[in-house]
RODO-2510 file (C-alpha; in nm, 4 decimals, decimal comma):
residues 370
     n   res          X          Y          Z
     1     x     0,5633    -8,3334     1,4008
     2     x     0,8048    -8,0535     1,3128
     3     x     0,8229    -8,1645     0,9492
     4     x     0,4416    -8,1828     0,9228
     5     x     0,4121    -7,8258     1,0547
     6     x     0,6761    -7,7095     0,8127
     7     x     0,4986    -7,8784     0,5207
     8     x     0,1678    -7,7128     0,6097
     9     x     0,3407    -7,3764     0,6392
    10     x     0,4928    -7,4212     0,2949
    11     x     0,1505    -7,4983     0,1490
    12     x     0,0077    -7,1784     0,2987
    13     x     0,2946    -6,9729     0,1618
    14     x     0,2575    -7,1209    -0,1856
    15     x    -0,1147    -7,0519    -0,1867
    16     x    -0,0686    -6,6858    -0,0898
    17     x     0,2332    -6,5939    -0,2971
    18     x     0,4154    -6,6784    -0,6115
    19     x     0,5239    -7,0429    -0,5813
    20     x     0,8473    -7,0244    -0,7694
    21     x     0,9620    -6,6991    -0,6041
    22     x     0,8949    -6,8369    -0,2589
    23     x     1,0729    -7,1663    -0,3289
    24     x     1,3654    -6,9859    -0,4892
    25     x     1,4072    -6,7623    -0,1862
    26     x     1,3972    -7,0487     0,0627
    27     x     1,6327    -7,2583    -0,1511
    28     x     1,8877    -6,9769    -0,1468
    29     x     1,8589    -6,9548     0,2307
    30     x     1,9088    -7,3316     0,2642
    31     x     2,2071    -7,3340     0,0298
    32     x     2,3704    -7,0441     0,2090
    33     x     2,3286    -7,1946     0,5559
    34     x     2,3455    -7,5735     0,5007
    35     x     2,7210    -7,5904     0,5492
    36     x     2,7250    -7,3587     0,8479
    37     x     2,4511    -7,4892     1,0813
    38     x     2,3671    -7,8290     1,2311
    39     x     2,0523    -7,9908     1,0953
    40     x     1,8351    -7,9034     1,3950
    41     x     1,9460    -7,5366     1,3838
    42     x     1,8885    -7,5308     1,0090
    43     x     1,5296    -7,6555     1,0545
    44     x     1,4715    -7,3904     1,3236
    45     x     1,6128    -7,1194     1,0986
    46     x     1,3968    -7,2389     0,8100
    47     x     1,0875    -7,2240     1,0283
    48     x     1,1748    -6,8711     1,1481
    49     x     1,2214    -6,7471     0,7924
    50     x     0,9012    -6,9189     0,6814
    51     x     0,7041    -6,7690     0,9711
    52     x     0,8393    -6,4219     0,8940
    53     x     0,7483    -6,4654     0,5291
    54     x     0,3956    -6,5704     0,6271
    55     x     0,3509    -6,2605     0,8428
    56     x     0,4839    -6,0391     0,5644
    57     x     0,2428    -6,1949     0,3160
    58     x    -0,0537    -6,1536     0,5494
    59     x     0,0341    -5,7870     0,6027
    60     x     0,0838    -5,7343     0,2306
    61     x    -0,2488    -5,8970     0,1442
    62     x    -0,4480    -5,7150     0,4142
    63     x    -0,6272    -5,4108     0,2655
    64     x    -0,4953    -5,0756     0,3909
    65     x    -0,7172    -4,8883     0,6271
    66     x    -0,8608    -4,5687     0,4870
    67     x    -0,6240    -4,2785     0,5478
    68     x    -0,7592    -4,0066     0,7809
    69     x    -0,9316    -3,7417     0,5735
    70     x    -0,8792    -3,3674     0,5968
    71     x    -1,1963    -3,1660     0,6438
    72     x    -1,2565    -2,9004     0,3785
    73     x    -1,5248    -2,6379     0,4372
    74     x    -1,6423    -2,3563     0,2112
    75     x    -1,7311    -2,0273     0,3786
    76     x    -1,9870    -1,8073     0,2040
    77     x    -2,1592    -1,4903     0,3189
    78     x    -2,4543    -1,3737     0,1112
    79     x    -2,4138    -1,0398    -0,0660
    80     x    -2,0363    -1,0259    -0,0150
    81     x    -1,7184    -1,0880    -0,2081
    82     x    -1,4612    -1,2099     0,0426
    83     x    -1,0845    -1,1852     0,0099
    84     x    -0,7662    -1,1741     0,2189
    85     x    -0,8860    -1,4140     0,4837
    86     x    -0,7011    -1,4700     0,8112
    87     x    -0,7734    -1,6568     1,1339
    88     x    -0,7148    -1,5050     1,4750
    89     x    -0,8666    -1,4158     1,8087
    90     x    -1,1287    -1,6881     1,7835
    91     x    -1,2693    -1,5724     1,4503
    92     x    -1,2349    -1,5655     1,0725
    93     x    -1,1504    -1,2222     0,9328
    94     x    -1,1972    -1,1263     0,5711
    95     x    -1,2192    -0,8137     0,3604
    96     x    -1,5454    -0,7679     0,1693
    97     x    -1,4654    -0,5992    -0,1611
    98     x    -1,8288    -0,4983    -0,2128
    99     x    -1,8837    -0,3076     0,1095
   100     x    -1,5244    -0,2000     0,1771
   101     x    -1,5408    -0,3537     0,5241
   102     x    -1,3376    -0,6033     0,7221
   103     x    -1,5802    -0,8719     0,8386
   104     x    -1,5416    -1,0734     1,1557
   105     x    -1,7067    -1,4153     1,1121
   106     x    -1,8009    -1,6798     1,3625
   107     x    -1,5758    -1,9783     1,2724
   108     x    -1,8572    -2,2287     1,3335
   109     x    -2,1689    -2,0625     1,1897
   110     x    -1,9918    -1,8185     0,9520
   111     x    -2,2305    -1,5488     1,0731
   112     x    -2,1017    -1,1907     1,0541
   113     x    -2,0218    -1,0781     1,4090
   114     x    -1,8793    -0,7347     1,3304
   115     x    -1,8074    -0,5007     1,0392
   116     x    -1,5113    -0,2629     1,0377
   117     x    -1,4990    -0,0004     0,7574
   118     x    -1,1531     0,0365     0,6001
   119     x    -1,0838     0,3242     0,3596
   120     x    -0,9048     0,1999     0,0518
   121     x    -0,8177     0,3458    -0,2852
   122     x    -0,6548     0,0208    -0,3992
   123     x    -0,8029    -0,2897    -0,5568
   124     x    -0,7983    -0,4817    -0,2292
   125     x    -0,6970    -0,4988     0,1347
   126     x    -0,4419    -0,7350     0,2872
   127     x    -0,5026    -0,8667     0,6392
   128     x    -0,2766    -1,0157     0,9054
   129     x    -0,3494    -1,1337     1,2573
   130     x    -0,1068    -1,1090     1,5472
   131     x    -0,0953    -1,0586     1,9209
   132     x    -0,3687    -0,8174     2,0326
   133     x    -0,4442    -0,6902     1,6830
   134     x    -0,5702    -0,7507     1,3326
   135     x    -0,3821    -0,5477     1,0719
   136     x    -0,5165    -0,4162     0,7418
   137     x    -0,3469    -0,2296     0,4587
   138     x    -0,4774    -0,1333     0,1126
   139     x    -0,2878    -0,3352    -0,1455
   140     x    -0,2580    -0,4045    -0,5153
   141     x    -0,1089    -0,6997    -0,7060
   142     x     0,2431    -0,6809    -0,8457
   143     x     0,2425    -0,4987    -1,1792
   144     x     0,4631    -0,6720    -1,4343
   145     x     0,4398    -0,3797    -1,6736
   146     x     0,7392    -0,1456    -1,6700
   147     x     0,5018     0,1481    -1,6277
   148     x     0,4072     0,2478    -1,2741
   149     x     0,1898     0,5294    -1,1525
   150     x     0,4002     0,8415    -1,1057
   151     x     0,1686     0,9688    -0,8306
   152     x     0,0830     0,6733    -0,6084
   153     x    -0,1853     0,7396    -0,3528
   154     x    -0,0848     0,7556     0,0133
   155     x    -0,2064     0,4598     0,2191
   156     x    -0,2444     0,3835     0,5868
   157     x    -0,1776     0,0748     0,7938
   158     x    -0,4789     0,0129     1,0170
   159     x    -0,4793    -0,1596     1,3541
   160     x    -0,8071    -0,3228     1,4622
   161     x    -0,8646    -0,4110     1,8274
   162     x    -1,0275    -0,7584     1,8265
   163     x    -1,1751    -0,6962     2,1735
   164     x    -1,3859    -0,4032     2,0529
   165     x    -1,3869    -0,4674     1,6746
   166     x    -1,2851    -0,1071     1,6184
   167     x    -1,0005     0,0739     1,4447
   168     x    -0,7728     0,2011     1,7202
   169     x    -0,4689     0,3301     1,5285
   170     x    -0,3703     0,4320     1,1765
   171     x    -0,0190     0,4876     1,0434
   172     x     0,0611     0,6693     0,7205
   173     x     0,3035     0,4813     0,4959
   174     x     0,5415     0,6247     0,2347
   175     x     0,3530     0,6904    -0,0878
   176     x     0,6348     0,5324    -0,2897
   177     x     0,5780     0,1980    -0,1133
   178     x     0,2812     0,0881    -0,3294
   179     x     0,1828    -0,1919    -0,0838
   180     x     0,1438    -0,5474    -0,2086
   181     x     0,1431    -0,7543     0,1109
   182     x     0,2427    -0,7826     0,4764
   183     x     0,4774    -1,0129     0,6668
   184     x     0,3996    -1,0450     1,0362
   185     x     0,6801    -1,1441     1,2743
   186     x     0,6660    -1,1698     1,6549
   187     x     0,8162    -0,8233     1,7046
   188     x     0,7553    -0,6512     1,3737
   189     x     0,5077    -0,5833     1,0968
   190     x     0,6672    -0,5516     0,7524
   191     x     0,4658    -0,3850     0,4767
   192     x     0,6197    -0,4270     0,1347
   193     x     0,5405    -0,3100    -0,2142
   194     x     0,7053    -0,2546    -0,5469
   195     x     0,8791     0,0513    -0,4049
   196     x     1,0420    -0,1263    -0,1090
   197     x     0,9507    -0,2191     0,2487
   198     x     0,9149    -0,0604     0,5924
   199     x     0,9316    -0,2184     0,9376
   200     x     0,6698    -0,1164     1,1944
   201     x     0,6978    -0,1648     1,5692
   202     x     0,3525    -0,3040     1,6583
   203     x     0,3752    -0,1957     2,0229
   204     x     0,4527     0,1711     1,9512
   205     x     0,2821     0,1798     1,6098
   206     x     0,5637     0,3609     1,4326
   207     x     0,8159     0,2789     1,1646
   208     x     1,1578     0,1717     1,2915
   209     x     1,3450     0,1805     0,9605
   210     x     1,3376     0,4173     0,6669
   211     x     1,2083     0,2800     0,3390
   212     x     1,4370    -0,0085     0,2364
   213     x     1,4484    -0,0664    -0,1359
   214     x     1,6800    -0,2200    -0,3975
   215     x     1,7956     0,1037    -0,5540
   216     x     1,7415     0,1154    -0,9287
   217     x     1,5271    -0,2013    -0,9242
   218     x     1,1629    -0,2778    -0,8622
   219     x     1,0544    -0,5224    -0,5931
   220     x     0,8577    -0,8186    -0,7310
   221     x     0,8701    -1,0357    -0,4185
   222     x     0,9671    -1,0085    -0,0520
   223     x     1,0613    -1,2313     0,2426
   224     x     1,1560    -1,1321     0,5972
   225     x     1,3078    -1,2766     0,9142
   226     x     1,4162    -1,1052     1,2358
   227     x     1,7704    -1,0676     1,0987
   228     x     1,7305    -0,9825     0,7305
   229     x     1,4923    -0,9077     0,4467
   230     x     1,5199    -1,0208     0,0859
   231     x     1,3662    -0,8799    -0,2301
   232     x     1,3277    -1,0489    -0,5655
   233     x     1,3653    -0,7725    -0,8243
   234     x     1,2678    -0,7131    -1,1837
   235     x     1,6363    -0,7709    -1,2690
   236     x     1,5997    -1,1363    -1,1628
   237     x     1,8076    -1,0920    -0,8485
   238     x     1,7769    -1,1616    -0,4781
   239     x     1,8797    -0,8467    -0,2917
   240     x     1,9217    -0,8870     0,0845
   241     x     1,9413    -0,6227     0,3600
   242     x     1,9999    -0,6187     0,7344
   243     x     1,6510    -0,5999     0,8837
   244     x     1,7449    -0,3466     1,1527
   245     x     2,0024    -0,1210     0,9916
   246     x     1,8950    -0,1386     0,6286
   247     x     2,2516    -0,2206     0,5206
   248     x     2,2737    -0,4042     0,1904
   249     x     2,4246    -0,7480     0,2539
   250     x     2,4203    -0,9371    -0,0742
   251     x     2,2982    -0,9452    -0,4316
   252     x     2,2784    -1,2810    -0,6093
   253     x     2,1074    -1,3874    -0,9340
   254     x     1,8072    -1,6162    -0,9019
   255     x     1,8652    -1,8168    -1,2182
   256     x     1,5528    -1,9095    -1,4091
   257     x     1,3169    -1,7324    -1,1712
   258     x     0,9821    -1,6470    -1,3232
   259     x     0,8367    -1,4366    -1,0449
   260     x     0,9081    -1,3489    -0,6860
   261     x     0,5522    -1,2960    -0,5688
   262     x     0,5640    -1,6290    -0,3859
   263     x     0,8967    -1,5641    -0,2139
   264     x     0,8869    -1,7096     0,1392
   265     x     1,1477    -1,7049     0,4149
   266     x     1,2306    -2,0507     0,5527
   267     x     1,4939    -2,0226     0,8233
   268     x     1,8064    -1,8827     0,6617
   269     x     1,6837    -1,9519     0,3065
   270     x     1,4078    -1,8257     0,0800
   271     x     1,1811    -2,0438    -0,1321
   272     x     1,1136    -1,9345    -0,4895
   273     x     0,9674    -2,0793    -0,8088
   274     x     1,1792    -2,1155    -1,1213
   275     x     1,0703    -2,1560    -1,4806
   276     x     1,0167    -2,5119    -1,5925
   277     x     0,8399    -2,6303    -1,2794
   278     x     1,1103    -2,6162    -1,0123
   279     x     1,0628    -2,4966    -0,6568
   280     x     1,3900    -2,4197    -0,4790
   281     x     1,5093    -2,3272    -0,1314
   282     x     1,7910    -2,0795    -0,1936
   283     x     2,0463    -1,9177     0,0358
   284     x     2,0031    -1,5443    -0,0379
   285     x     2,3624    -1,4643     0,0592
   286     x     2,5460    -1,7300    -0,1429
   287     x     2,2826    -1,8114    -0,4048
   288     x     2,3235    -2,1859    -0,3425
   289     x     2,0286    -2,4245    -0,3412
   290     x     1,9490    -2,6183    -0,0269
   291     x     1,6904    -2,8327    -0,2047
   292     x     1,4853    -2,8369    -0,5213
   293     x     1,1688    -3,0236    -0,6187
   294     x     0,9730    -3,0593    -0,9410
   295     x     0,6152    -2,9380    -0,9710
   296     x     0,3560    -2,9705    -1,2447
   297     x     0,3323    -2,5939    -1,2719
   298     x     0,3754    -2,2674    -1,0881
   299     x     0,1947    -2,2511    -0,7509
   300     x    -0,0785    -1,9930    -0,7274
   301     x     0,0472    -1,9054    -0,3812
   302     x     0,2953    -2,0212    -0,1168
   303     x     0,3004    -1,9584     0,2562
   304     x     0,4578    -2,0851     0,5788
   305     x     0,2306    -2,1752     0,8693
   306     x     0,2227    -2,4430     1,1342
   307     x     0,5842    -2,5362     1,0604
   308     x     0,4975    -2,6428     0,7040
   309     x     0,5463    -2,4875     0,3622
   310     x     0,2060    -2,4817     0,1915
   311     x     0,1539    -2,4651    -0,1849
   312     x    -0,1705    -2,3809    -0,3626
   313     x    -0,1693    -2,5782    -0,6876
   314     x    -0,4051    -2,6085    -0,9821
   315     x    -0,3227    -2,8028    -1,2965
   316     x    -0,4239    -2,6541    -1,6308
   317     x    -0,7756    -2,7662    -1,7187
   318     x    -0,8309    -2,9307    -1,3800
   319     x    -1,1711    -2,9013    -1,2150
   320     x    -1,0276    -2,8955    -0,8651
   321     x    -0,7173    -2,7632    -0,6986
   322     x    -0,4813    -2,9089    -0,4440
   323     x    -0,3253    -2,7854    -0,1241
   324     x     0,0130    -2,9450    -0,0649
   325     x     0,2296    -2,9298     0,2487
   326     x     0,6074    -2,9685     0,2327
   327     x     0,8704    -3,0230     0,4969
   328     x     1,0582    -2,6899     0,4757
   329     x     1,3855    -2,8621     0,5636
   330     x     1,4065    -3,0908     0,2613
   331     x     1,1028    -3,0213     0,0405
   332     x     0,9422    -3,3634     0,0902
   333     x     0,5625    -3,3777     0,0614
   334     x     0,3951    -3,4455     0,3972
   335     x     0,0280    -3,3829     0,3079
   336     x    -0,2026    -3,3417     0,0092
   337     x    -0,5515    -3,1952     0,0389
   338     x    -0,7955    -3,2028    -0,2548
   339     x    -0,9937    -2,8798    -0,2892
   340     x    -1,3559    -2,8603    -0,4065
   341     x    -1,2917    -2,5851    -0,6611
   342     x    -1,0397    -2,4768    -0,9234
   343     x    -1,0768    -2,1007    -0,8642
   344     x    -0,8612    -2,0697    -0,5524
   345     x    -0,6333    -1,7675    -0,5775
   346     x    -0,4399    -1,7175    -0,2538
   347     x    -0,3650    -1,8658     0,0870
   348     x    -0,3007    -1,6970     0,4204
   349     x    -0,1421    -1,8307     0,7405
   350     x    -0,4064    -1,9566     0,9831
   351     x    -0,2424    -2,1516     1,2628
   352     x    -0,1666    -2,5133     1,1678
   353     x    -0,3195    -2,4797     0,8206
   354     x    -0,3748    -2,1965     0,5730
   355     x    -0,7007    -2,0269     0,4804
   356     x    -0,7807    -2,0154     0,1085
   357     x    -0,9444    -1,7327    -0,0841
   358     x    -1,1274    -1,8055    -0,4113
   359     x    -1,1894    -1,5967    -0,7208
   360     x    -1,5618    -1,6279    -0,6521
   361     x    -1,5364    -1,4415    -0,3231
   362     x    -1,5433    -1,7363    -0,0836
   363     x    -1,3073    -1,8758     0,1781
   364     x    -1,2044    -2,2398     0,2120
   365     x    -1,1016    -2,3597     0,5579
   366     x    -0,9170    -2,6901     0,5954
   367     x    -0,8537    -2,8816     0,9159
   368     x    -0,6140    -3,1749     0,9715
   369     x    -0,7425    -3,5238     1,0551
   370     x    -0,8301    -3,5785     1,4199
***
C-alpha cells in the first residue's frame, strides 16, 4: 500500500515538474541517507520529501493573486494653475498661480471651500501644514547661475488659521534669505533660501536664530532636524550647523553631487543625489555613506513622509512617471506607484503618502491599498 502511494506521488511529481531534475534530487537524498537510516525510516523520509516537493510545486504553479493596487487620483480646478500642494486639517491646500490665492479644497469633491489671498513678488508660493496652521512663503527655484539679484525683495512668512481660513499673522524675513522652501518640524519652521536659513518658533511667531548661512558659499540645498541643519553649497560641500546656536559643526565634500535641491534629512544622515545615477545616505559630519542605490536618472523631487523616503521619477522619453518609496534605513524599495502623467514636477509631504504637483497645474493624490 505504501509503495503504491509512493509510486502515484512520483507520477504526479514527474507530470508537474522536470522529470530528470526531480529524480536527480530524490536520488541524491536516497544516496545520502541510505546508509544512515533503517529501511522503514528511509521510506518515511522519502515520502516526507516527496510530499514537501509536491506542495512546493503546487504553490509554484498556482498563479499569483493580483497585488493590491494604489489609487491614483488627479485633482483639477477649472480656471486655476495649482502648485505647492499640501494636505492638512481635513483638506487639500494649494497655491493658484493665476489668482495669487491659497485654495482650500474638499478632499473628496475637489470643490474650492475657501480662498486666501497671499501677496507674492516671487514666481511661486511654498506651503506647509502643521499643528493649528497652514504656512505660506513666497519662493523661487534655486538659481544655478552665479549671478543673483543684488536687491532681493523682502518677503513675509504667512500663517493661515485653518479654522477661519484667514491670515492671522505675518512675519518679515531677512531680504538676503531669497526663500526656496520650508522644512516643518514639530517645534520649528525653517525657511531656507540661497542666502541661508532662519528658524521660526511657530507658537510665538518669531525667529529664534539669526540668519544661518555658509559664509562665502551659496546654499543650493537644505535639510534640518531638531539638532542640526545642513546645507549643500555651490562649492559641492555639506556644511552643517547646530540648529539652536548656529555654531558651525562640520564641512565635508559631497563627492560627485550634482545638486542639493533634493537634500533630505533622514535621522542622523542626509540623502542626496550624485552624478551617474546614485542616491546616497550620507553622514554630514563624517562624510561617510550609510547606503547607496542606483537609479535610472536624477529624481525630480525627494521627500520624507509616513516613515518612507519618496522619490518622484521620470525616465527620459517616458509617457508616465513613477512614485517610488524607499526604506530610509537601507534604501530598499518598498513600493512603486505608476503615475498617469509624465509632467509631475514636485512632491510634498501629505501624511502616509506625498501629494504631487504637475507642470500642467494639477495635483495628483495617491492612497495606499486598503
